[in-house]
C-alpha positions in Angstrom: -90.9 -107.0 75.9 -87.6 -105.9 74.4 -85.9 -108.1 71.8 -82.8 -108.4 74.0 -84.9 -109.9 76.9 -86.6 -112.3 74.5 -83.2 -113.4 73.1 -81.6 -113.7 76.5 -84.6 -115.7 77.8 -84.1 -118.2 74.9 -80.3 -118.2 75.4 -80.6 -118.8 79.1 -83.1 -121.5 78.5 -80.7 -123.1 76.0 -77.5 -122.7 77.8 -78.4 -121.8 81.4 -77.1 -124.2 84.0 -77.9 -124.2 87.7 -76.6 -127.6 88.9 -73.6 -128.3 91.0 -70.2 -128.3 89.3 -68.8 -131.7 88.2 -66.2 -132.9 90.6 -63.6 -133.2 87.8 -63.1 -131.6 84.5 -60.7 -131.8 81.5 -60.1 -129.5 78.6 -62.6 -130.4 75.8 -61.4 -127.8 73.3 -59.5 -124.6 73.0 -60.0 -121.4 71.0 -56.7 -119.5 70.5 -55.4 -121.5 73.5 -58.3 -120.5 75.8 -59.6 -123.7 77.4 -63.2 -124.8 77.6 -63.9 -127.7 79.9 -65.9 -130.9 79.9 -67.9 -130.1 83.0 -69.6 -127.1 81.3 -70.4 -129.0 78.1 -71.9 -132.0 80.0 -73.8 -129.7 82.2 -75.5 -127.7 79.4 -76.1 -130.8 77.3 -77.9 -132.6 80.1 -79.8 -129.5 81.1 -81.1 -128.9 77.6 -81.7 -132.5 76.6 -85.5 -132.3 77.1 -85.7 -128.7 75.8 -84.6 -129.1 72.3 -87.1 -130.5 69.7 -84.6 -130.9 66.9 -83.3 -134.4 67.2 -80.0 -133.4 65.4 -79.2 -131.1 68.4 -79.3 -134.2 70.7 -76.6 -135.8 68.7 -73.4 -135.1 70.6 -71.3 -134.4 67.6 -73.8 -131.9 66.4 -74.2 -130.4 69.8 -70.4 -129.9 70.1 -70.5 -128.0 66.8 -73.2 -125.8 68.2 -71.4 -125.3 71.4 -68.1 -124.4 69.7 -70.0 -122.0 67.4 -71.4 -120.3 70.5 -68.0 -119.9 72.1 -66.5 -118.7 68.9 -69.1 -115.8 68.7 -68.3 -114.9 72.3 -64.6 -114.9 71.6 -65.2 -112.6 68.7 -67.3 -110.2 70.9 -64.4 -110.1 73.4 -61.9 -109.5 70.6 -64.0 -106.6 69.3 -64.0 -105.1 72.9 -67.8 -105.3 73.3 -67.3 -106.2 76.9 -66.0 -102.7 77.5 -69.3 -101.0 76.5 -70.7 -99.0 79.4 -74.3 -100.1 78.7 -73.2 -103.7 78.7 -71.4 -103.3 82.0 -74.4 -101.5 83.5 -76.8 -104.2 82.5 -74.5 -107.0 83.7 -74.1 -105.3 87.0 -77.9 -104.8 87.4 -78.5 -108.5 86.6 -75.8 -109.6 89.2 -77.4 -107.4 91.8 -80.7 -109.0 91.2 -79.3 -112.6 91.2 -77.2 -112.0 94.3 -80.3 -111.3 96.4 -80.9 -115.0 96.6 -77.5 -115.4 98.3 -77.3 -112.2 100.4 -80.5 -112.7 102.4 -81.3 -115.5 104.8 -84.1 -117.3 102.9 -85.0 -119.5 105.9 -85.6 -116.4 108.1 -87.5 -114.7 105.3 -89.8 -117.7 104.9 -90.4 -117.8 108.7 -91.3 -114.1 108.7 -93.6 -114.5 105.7 -95.4 -117.5 107.3 -95.7 -115.5 110.6 -97.0 -112.4 108.8 -99.6 -114.4 106.8 -100.8 -116.3 109.9 -101.3 -113.0 111.7 -102.9 -111.4 108.6 -105.8 -113.9 109.0 -106.8 -112.3 112.4 -107.6 -108.7 113.5 -106.7 -107.7 117.0 -108.4 -104.9 118.9 -105.9 -103.6 121.5 -105.4 -100.7 123.9 -102.0 -99.5 125.2 -100.3 -97.3 127.7 -97.1 -95.7 126.6 -94.2 -94.4 128.7 -91.7 -92.6 126.5 -88.1 -93.7 126.4 -85.7 -93.0 123.5 -84.2 -96.1 122.0 -80.7 -94.7 122.7 -81.5 -93.4 126.2 -79.0 -93.7 129.0 -79.4 -96.9 131.0 -80.6 -95.0 134.0 -83.4 -93.3 132.0 -84.4 -96.6 130.4 -84.6 -98.2 133.8 -86.7 -95.4 135.2 -89.2 -95.7 132.3 -89.4 -99.5 132.8 -90.0 -99.2 136.5 -92.7 -96.6 135.9 -94.6 -98.8 133.4 -94.2 -101.8 135.7 -95.8 -99.8 138.5 -98.8 -99.0 136.3 -99.1 -102.7 135.4 -99.2 -103.6 139.1 -102.1 -101.2 139.6 -104.0 -102.8 136.7 -103.3 -106.3 138.1 -104.7 -105.0 141.4 -108.0 -104.1 139.7 -107.7 -100.5 138.4 -109.3 -99.9 135.0 -106.9 -100.0 132.1 -108.7 -97.3 130.1 -108.9 -94.9 133.0 -105.1 -95.2 133.7 -104.4 -94.8 130.0 -106.3 -91.5 129.9 -104.3 -90.2 132.9 -100.9 -91.8 132.7 -100.2 -92.7 129.0 -97.7 -90.4 127.2 -99.5 -91.1 123.9 -101.4 -87.9 123.4 -104.4 -89.6 121.8 -105.0 -91.6 125.0 -106.8 -88.8 126.7 -109.6 -89.2 124.1 -109.6 -92.9 123.2 -108.4 -94.2 126.6 -105.6 -96.0 124.8 -107.8 -98.0 122.4 -106.1 -98.3 119.0 -109.0 -100.1 117.3 -108.5 -103.2 115.1 -105.3 -103.9 113.3 -103.5 -106.8 111.7 -99.9 -107.6 110.8 -97.7 -104.9 109.3 -100.0 -102.1 110.6 -97.9 -101.5 113.8 -94.2 -101.5 114.4 -93.0 -105.0 114.6 -92.2 -105.1 118.3 -95.7 -103.8 119.2 -97.3 -106.3 116.8 -95.4 -109.1 118.5 -96.6 -107.9 121.9 -100.2 -107.7 120.7 -100.3 -111.1 118.9 -98.5 -112.9 121.8 -100.9 -111.6 124.5 -104.0 -113.6 125.1 -107.5 -112.2 124.9 -108.4 -110.0 127.9 -104.8 -110.1 129.3 -102.3 -107.3 129.7 -98.8 -107.8 128.4 -95.5 -107.3 130.2 -93.7 -104.1 129.1 -93.0 -104.1 125.3 -90.0 -102.1 124.1 -90.3 -100.2 120.8 -88.4 -97.2 119.5 -91.0 -95.0 121.1 -90.6 -96.4 124.6 -92.4 -99.0 126.8 -95.9 -100.1 126.2 -98.5 -102.1 128.2 -100.8 -103.8 125.7 -104.3 -105.1 126.6 -106.0 -107.3 124.0 -109.8 -106.5 123.9 -110.9 -108.6 121.0 -109.6 -111.0 118.3 -111.7 -111.7 115.2 -111.2 -113.1 111.7 -109.8 -110.6 109.1 -112.7 -109.1 107.2 -110.5 -108.4 104.1 -111.3 -105.2 102.3 -114.5 -103.6 101.1 -115.4 -101.1 98.4 -118.4 -98.8 99.1 -120.0 -95.6 98.0 -121.6 -93.2 100.5 -123.8 -90.2 100.9 -122.8 -87.9 103.8 -124.6 -85.0 105.3 -122.4 -83.0 107.6 -123.5 -82.2 111.1 -122.6 -79.2 113.2 -122.4 -76.9 110.1 -122.9 -73.3 110.6 -126.6 -72.7 110.9 -127.5 -76.4 110.5 -128.7 -78.4 113.5 -127.8 -82.0 114.0 -131.5 -82.9 113.7 -131.7 -81.3 110.3 -128.7 -83.3 109.1 -130.4 -86.5 110.2 -133.7 -85.5 108.6 -132.0 -84.7 105.3 -130.3 -88.1 105.3 -133.5 -89.9 106.1 -135.3 -88.1 103.2 -132.5 -89.2 100.8 -132.9 -92.8 102.1 -136.6 -92.5 101.4 -135.8 -91.6 97.8 -133.5 -94.7 97.5 -136.4 -96.8 98.8 -138.5 -95.4 96.0 -136.0 -96.6 93.5 -134.0 -93.5 92.7 -130.3 -94.0 91.7 -127.8 -93.9 94.5 -124.9 -92.4 92.4 -127.1 -89.6 91.2 -128.3 -88.8 94.7 -124.7 -88.8 95.9 -123.7 -86.3 93.2 -126.7 -84.1 94.1 -126.7 -84.2 97.9 -123.5 -85.7 99.4 -121.4 -83.2 101.2 -118.2 -85.2 101.0 -116.7 -83.2 98.2 -113.9 -85.7 97.5 -116.4 -88.5 96.5 -119.7 -86.8 95.5 -118.6 -86.2 91.9 -117.8 -89.9 91.6 -121.2 -91.0 92.8 -119.9 -91.3 96.3 -117.3 -94.0 95.5 -114.5 -94.4 98.1 -111.3 -96.3 97.7 -111.4 -99.9 99.1 -110.3 -100.2 102.7 -109.6 -102.7 105.5 -110.3 -102.5 109.2 -108.5 -99.8 110.9 -107.8 -97.7 107.8 -110.6 -95.2 108.4 -110.9 -92.9 111.4 -114.5 -94.1 112.1 -115.0 -97.6 113.3 -118.7 -97.2 113.1 -118.4 -96.4 109.4 -116.2 -99.5 108.8 -118.6 -101.8 110.7 -121.6 -100.5 108.7 -119.7 -101.1 105.4 -118.6 -104.6 106.3 -122.0 -105.6 107.5 -123.6 -105.0 104.0 -124.3 -108.0 101.8 -125.4 -108.5 98.2 -128.9 -109.2 99.4 -128.8 -106.1 101.7 -126.4 -103.7 99.8 -127.6 -100.3 101.2 -127.4 -99.3 104.9 -130.0 -97.3 106.8 -128.9 -93.8 107.8 -126.3 -93.9 110.6 -124.3 -91.3 112.5 -120.5 -90.9 112.9 -118.5 -88.1 114.4 -118.4 -86.5 111.0 -122.1 -86.6 110.1 -124.9 -88.8 108.8 -124.2 -91.4 106.2 -125.9 -93.9 103.8 -123.5 -96.5 102.5 -123.9 -98.8 99.4 -121.8 -101.9 99.0 -119.9 -102.1 95.7 -117.7 -105.2 96.3 -115.9 -107.3 99.0 -112.3 -108.6 98.8 -111.5 -111.5 101.1 -108.0 -112.1 102.4 -105.8 -113.4 99.5 -104.3 -116.9 99.6 -100.8 -117.5 100.9 -99.4 -118.0 97.4 -101.1 -114.8 96.2 -99.9 -112.8 99.2 -96.3 -114.1 99.3 -94.6 -111.5 97.1 -96.5 -108.7 98.7 -95.5 -109.9 102.2 -91.8 -110.3 101.2 -91.9 -106.7 99.9 -93.5 -105.5 103.2 -90.9 -107.4 105.2 -88.1 -105.7 103.3 -89.4 -102.3 104.3 -90.4 -103.2 107.9 -88.5 -103.4 111.2 -88.5 -107.2 110.9 -86.1 -106.9 107.9 -83.4 -106.4 110.6 -83.9 -110.0 111.6 -82.9 -111.1 108.1 -79.9 -108.8 107.9 -78.8 -109.7 111.4 -79.1 -113.4 110.7 -76.8 -113.1 107.7 -74.5 -110.8 109.6 -74.1 -113.4 112.4 -73.2 -116.0 109.9 -70.7 -113.8 108.2 -69.1 -112.9 111.6 -68.5 -116.6 112.1 -67.3 -117.1 108.5 -65.0 -114.0 108.5 -63.6 -113.4 112.0 -61.4 -110.4 112.2 -58.5 -109.4 114.4 -58.2 -105.6 114.7 -54.9 -103.7 115.4 -55.6 -102.7 119.0 -53.1 -99.9 119.1 -54.3 -98.4 115.8 -57.9 -98.7 117.0 -57.0 -96.8 120.1 -55.6 -94.0 118.0 -58.7 -94.0 115.8 -61.0 -93.8 118.8 -59.2 -90.8 120.2 -59.5 -89.1 116.8 -63.3 -89.2 116.9 -64.5 -86.5 119.3 -67.8 -85.0 120.7 -67.8 -82.6 117.7 -69.5 -85.5 115.9 -72.7 -84.8 117.9 -72.7 -81.2 116.6 -72.0 -82.3 113.0 -68.7 -80.4 113.2 -66.2 -83.3 113.3 -63.7 -83.6 110.5 -61.1 -86.3 109.6 -57.7 -85.2 111.0 -55.6 -83.4 108.4 -52.6 -85.6 109.1 -53.7 -89.2 108.5 -50.3 -90.8 108.1 -50.5 -92.7 111.4 -54.0 -93.9 110.6 -53.1 -95.1 107.1 -52.4 -98.7 108.2 -54.2 -101.9 108.1 -56.8 -102.1 110.9 -58.2 -105.5 110.0 -58.4 -108.0 107.1 -61.2 -110.1 105.6 -60.0 -113.0 103.5 -57.5 -111.6 101.1 -58.6 -108.0 101.4 -57.2 -105.5 103.9 -58.8 -102.3 105.3 -57.1 -99.2 106.6 -57.8 -97.0 109.5 -58.4 -94.0 107.1 -61.3 -95.9 105.5 -62.9 -96.2 109.0 -62.4 -92.4 109.6 -64.1 -91.7 106.2 -66.9 -94.0 107.2 -67.4 -92.1 110.5 -67.5 -88.8 108.7 -70.2 -90.2 106.2 -72.4 -91.1 109.2 -72.2 -87.7 110.9 -75.1 -86.0 109.1 -77.5 -88.8 110.1 -76.7 -88.1 113.8 -76.9 -90.5 116.6 -78.2 -90.6 120.2 -75.6 -93.1 121.3 -73.4 -91.6 124.0 -70.7 -91.3 125.2 -68.4 -90.9 122.1 -66.4 -94.0 122.9 -69.6 -96.1 122.8 -70.6 -94.5 119.5 -67.2 -95.2 118.0 -67.4 -98.9 119.0 -70.9 -99.1 117.4 -69.7 -97.4 114.2 -66.7 -99.7 114.0 -68.8 -102.8 114.4 -71.1 -101.5 111.7 -68.2 -100.7 109.4 -66.8 -104.2 109.8 -70.2 -105.8 109.1 -70.6 -103.7 106.0 -67.2 -104.8 104.7 -68.0 -108.4 105.5 -71.1 -108.1 103.5 -69.3 -106.5 100.6 -66.5 -109.0 100.6 -69.0 -111.9 100.7 -71.0 -110.4 97.8 -67.9 -109.7 95.7 -66.9 -113.4 96.1 -70.2 -115.1 95.4 -68.7 -116.6 92.2 -66.0 -118.3 94.3 -68.4 -119.3 97.0 -71.2 -120.7 94.8 -70.3 -122.6 91.6 -73.9 -122.4 90.3 -73.9 -118.6 90.8 -70.7 -118.4 88.8 -72.1 -120.5 86.0 -75.3 -118.4 85.7 -73.3 -115.2 85.7 -70.9 -116.6 83.0 -73.8 -117.6 80.8 -75.6 -114.2 81.2 -72.3 -112.4 80.6 -71.8 -114.3 77.4 -75.4 -113.9 76.4 -75.3 -110.2 76.6 -72.1 -110.1 74.5 -73.6 -112.5 72.0 -76.7 -110.3 71.6 -74.7 -107.2 70.9 -72.5 -109.1 68.5 -75.5 -110.7 66.7 -77.2 -107.4 66.4 -74.1 -105.8 64.9 -73.0 -108.6 62.6 -76.2 -110.4 61.6 -79.5 -108.7 62.4 -78.7 -105.1 61.4 -76.8 -106.3 58.3 -79.7 -108.5 57.1 -82.0 -105.5 57.2 -79.7 -102.9 55.7 -77.7 -105.0 53.1 -80.2 -104.6 50.3 -77.7 -105.8 47.6 -76.8 -108.9 49.6 -80.5 -109.7 50.3 -81.4 -109.3 46.6 -78.6 -111.6 45.6 -79.6 -114.1 48.2 -83.2 -113.9 46.9 -82.1 -114.9 43.4 -80.6 -118.1 44.8 -83.7 -118.9 46.8 -86.5 -118.0 44.4 -87.5 -121.6 43.8 -88.3 -121.9 47.6 -90.7 -119.0 47.5 -93.5 -119.9 45.1 -97.1 -118.9 44.8 -99.7 -121.6 44.0 -102.5 -120.6 41.6 -104.3 -117.6 43.1 -107.6 -116.0 42.5 -108.7 -112.4 42.9 -112.1 -112.9 44.3 -115.1 -111.5 46.1 -116.7 -113.6 48.8 -120.3 -113.1 50.0 -121.8 -114.9 53.0 -124.9 -114.9 55.1 -127.0 -117.2 57.3 -130.1 -116.4 55.2 -130.1 -118.6 52.1 -132.9 -116.5 50.5 -130.7 -113.4 50.7 -127.8 -115.4 49.2 -130.1 -116.5 46.3 -130.7 -112.8 45.6 -127.0 -112.0 45.8 -126.3 -114.8 43.3 -128.9 -113.4 40.9 -127.5 -109.9 41.2 -123.9 -111.1 40.5 -125.0 -113.0 37.4 -126.5 -109.7 36.2 -123.1 -108.1 36.8 -124.2 -105.9 39.7 -121.2 -104.4 41.6 -120.3 -105.2 45.2 -121.3 -101.7 46.3 -124.8 -102.1 44.9 -125.2 -105.5 46.6 -123.9 -104.2 50.0 -126.2 -101.1 49.8 -129.2 -103.4 49.1 -128.7 -105.8 52.0 -126.7 -103.8 54.6 -127.1 -100.6 56.6 -125.3 -98.9 59.5 -127.5 -100.8 62.0 -127.8 -104.1 60.3 -125.4 -106.3 58.3 -127.2 -109.1 56.5 -124.6 -110.1 54.0 -120.8 -110.2 54.8 -118.4 -109.2 52.1 -114.7 -109.9 51.7 -112.4 -109.3 48.8 -108.8 -110.3 48.2 -106.2 -112.5 46.5 -106.1 -116.0 47.8 -104.0 -119.1 47.1 -105.5 -122.4 46.1 -106.5 -124.2 49.3 -106.5 -121.1 51.4 -108.7 -121.3 54.6 -110.5 -118.1 53.6 -111.8 -119.6 50.4 -115.1 -121.4 50.6 -114.9 -125.2 50.0 -114.9 -126.3 46.4 -114.0 -122.8 45.1 -113.0 -123.4 41.4 -109.8 -121.7 40.3 -111.4 -120.1 37.3 -113.2 -116.9 36.4 -116.9 -116.6 37.1 -119.6 -116.7 39.8 -120.0 -119.9 41.8 -123.1 -121.6 42.9 -124.2 -121.3 46.6 -122.2 -123.5 49.0 -122.8 -124.2 52.6 -120.6 -124.6 55.7 -122.2 -124.7 59.1 -124.8 -122.0 59.5 -123.3 -119.9 56.6 -124.0 -119.9 52.9 -121.4 -118.6 50.4 -121.1 -117.2 46.9 -117.8 -116.4 45.3 -117.1 -114.2 42.3 -113.7 -114.9 40.8 -112.6 -111.8 38.9 -109.1 -112.9 37.9 -106.9 -116.1 38.0 -103.3 -115.6 38.7 -101.0 -118.5 37.6 -98.5 -120.2 39.9 -95.0 -118.5 39.9 -92.2 -116.9 41.9 -93.0 -114.6 44.7 -91.4 -111.1 44.4 -88.7 -110.1 46.9 -91.3 -107.8 48.6 -93.9 -110.6 48.8 -91.6 -112.9 50.7 -89.4 -110.3 52.4 -90.2 -111.2 56.1 -89.5 -114.9 55.6 -86.5 -114.2 53.3 -84.9 -111.9 55.9 -85.1 -114.6 58.5 -83.5 -117.1 56.1 -80.8 -114.6 55.1 -80.0 -114.1 58.8 -79.6 -117.9 59.2 -77.4 -118.0 56.0 -75.2 -115.2 57.3 -74.8 -116.8 60.7 -73.9 -120.2 59.2 -71.3 -118.7 56.9 -70.1 -116.4 59.8 -69.3 -119.4 61.9 -67.2 -120.9 59.0 -65.3 -117.6 58.8 -64.8 -117.5 62.6 -63.2 -120.9 62.5 -60.7 -119.5 60.0 -60.1 -116.4 62.2 -59.7 -118.4 65.4 -57.6 -121.5 66.0 -60.0 -124.2 67.3 -58.6 -127.5 68.7 -60.8 -130.3 69.9 -59.4 -132.9 72.2 -61.0 -135.9 70.5 -59.9 -138.5 73.1 -61.5 -136.4 75.8 -64.6 -135.9 73.7 -64.9 -139.7 73.3 -64.8 -140.1 77.1 -67.5 -137.4 77.4 -69.7 -139.4 75.0 -69.3 -142.6 77.0 -70.0 -140.7 80.3 -73.2 -139.2 78.9 -74.4 -142.4 77.4 -74.1 -144.1 80.8 
């Protein structure tokens, strides 16, 4: 995680506010006549009361000093122009976009769709369909003809004719001739949303009324409903059938011979590598990617895979349209819980047809919130300017736009001109449209243009609409500035100012002291007899290398060895280690026995700058920051309204 994200996470935790604005506010203090108000101070104090561990920060006088220091730094950042940095502006914009999603989507509709999607996810539906094609923008007469046709087919089914037979003959889905319209098992998010609704809202064994999708009209028959089997991971061995020169019987016999080898205990993965004719999986021991129902083109293969259990992990040879298979179960993955599925479902909804329900819901609310009155005469002129050349991608904005350069409608305080609409029409030309005639298309594009501008206006004014959104954005804006300023004035300086750091070290030496230290070797083992031998060897001045070579090898370590300089009382030192030269007696802690060999005693004294650099740099940063605030108070004119602050104290204490 980047340092900036860590810093902003702390800052937002320290100063972030998400409560409603106070109903009244007064100026608490000013910095160069810029006012800062009581409501913000009270809000952040109450928000952070339980977060701060330093009791001094709970003191209101101390907290006011911290708050003024914070605002002084932000004022300095603005004075230096850091707010004009392109990287800062990009990051702030990115954060606003992310935060605004909570306000620019209908959370109630989203939750309803998540709940619906998960409920459906728990079941798998096997359905057949009959499709009569109808373009989603077809003329009313063509749409009616398709509807009447599909209703006539439904009447025949209701009168006893077989659904599958009619699907094979009459369905305009090309696959129906082979599968009689059967789509196999599926669950939510596997079909277009309208079709999914039709399937899940039709009872078992029944045939739906015509269901309209972007493809046309469907009749849906629900053949079966079962619990979702989740996902399964398997490996398989496949012997192709109908290969040149290879009879089906031979493929079956080969597969049965391999199965016999498995029964005799031979390794599945090795047999898959040797014999499987699925080239994409053979080299991986037959391993396939995990899958759910309906994801493979063979229902028989799926059923065999899901039928396997830990007690019965390998199937007998079975046949599919591709060949003969033996399948081995690797793992099963049940349907995840609602909480674990929620984010994934929200992501699927955002990419699915049902996302229109969310955008349409917000659009309806904004149409009520921001009604418009268009200039009828100007709109008439604009409509005439859009011609059938649009359908051939040859339409252009008129060269003389003077008569269109007028306000066509207003939203709040913002006005929009006819020329903006013409530019919008031109931008949509490449995408094409089946909506005809051109007058109908122009009306559709105008409504879309107005909805887009409503959304934009609403988004641009979130700070005015939602005080809590404004507060969060203000804090994040200040936090980004403060990070850049601190990096420039404190953090980089503390690392690069070697002269200043050295001078600071001289004033802080007495705070960075070593206790008495020993340069020692530490030997340990769970075998006391080996430790007795180690002790004997040390007393005879044998080296650590000789001792390690005697007791340890590459395959076996009987005696552990550590060497280093340790302060008195250090955790690494065995208990009762004496701070004097020489070899200790054997000591014991838990299962381990220890012997130490103190080679040198280092007296207590000052740490060198390098020995305490890490901690010293942190202290130097704090020192610089404290003195920096003092300097900022000299640079800026700070005026606290003490009577107001006293009122704030009384209000908080209540």
